[in-house]
C-alpha angles and dihedrals in degrees: 000000000000136000116213119196125192110190111194131173093259107020137023114213123203124200128186117206129193099196106310093337116100106220095190146321132222132196124210134169116271098238108174089207093066115114130219090255092056089050092047091051090049093052092049089053091048091051090052092050088050090054097247140090126261085228090075094063109107103170138027129201122194128200109185139173092172109077094192091060096043094072093046091052089050091055091048090054092052097040101046104024103027091228137122105234123225108242108207116235138138089264089074126088096265098168088232131085114240111215098183119129089245109019091192089062095061113106114253091231089053090054091049091050090051096047094047093042094052090046089058103035137024125250144295090066139161121199114199113199115196102200136114082317125026105233129188113204118190128206116187130230087260090058097254127138102237103173135264144198138289123210134167113282123246097251091042091056090047092051095045092051088052094050097044099044112059094204098044112097128218104260140195110253109236130121118268120227094246135033091227105071120210095198137032096260094050090043091055094044087051096047095045101041105033091045089050091055093046090047092050093049092046090050087052092053092048091048090048090056093052091047090046085220137077112252133213105255118218124186124204136155134074098304097037096103091052093049094043089063092057104042128066089191092074111089103184136019114212109172097178099043097126090053091050090048090052091051092050093048093047088052091053091048091050092046092052091050090051092049092052090055 
């Protein structure tokens, strides 16, 4: 069994795999003050909820964009599972060529999305990850990661608007019935969410022109289900794509170690 950990700026997602089967996934806030003992206790609880024992976990993969938590999670892996975790980066055998100017600067979550996306669908491919940032990751028809775009995330935009404008409230993020809002909350929901859909679709069209081909569009991340319901341009919804990418990369790393022996 394997533990996949996706450490994001806002949330950390844990996934427990039995072979290729995802037994369950859990989302917690990415507090940088959490200790390895707190994470260890959480994982034990998650294993119980999945109907298994934490003692069965033999490998751990970590995708992290929060350096302060990466080390803490490494300590947790060693202390509670007696295993050296695989930390996702472009230096690993990903099974995909990274054509970024500096491959080491590509976020681990973006690499995982590309690896898992290509494993499920043929290129060209655009994976849109609706998280703290909204990222667009592009895989060519030849199966190479060629780059993408990064924009402020939906919740990030909403929070920034609330903090910077004294009279604008903090709102729940769901689509209003109409574009023309008749009160402040509906007006903010309309502006934030409908403009996010339109911006995403416009970006896909721009990317398509540069590819000279129309890509398969895959949505993932915390707001992906909400966005999928309001955009016909999204072909597939894969909420656990980063976890799947972690699993695939860890398998490749383990296979390489076995072959070397």
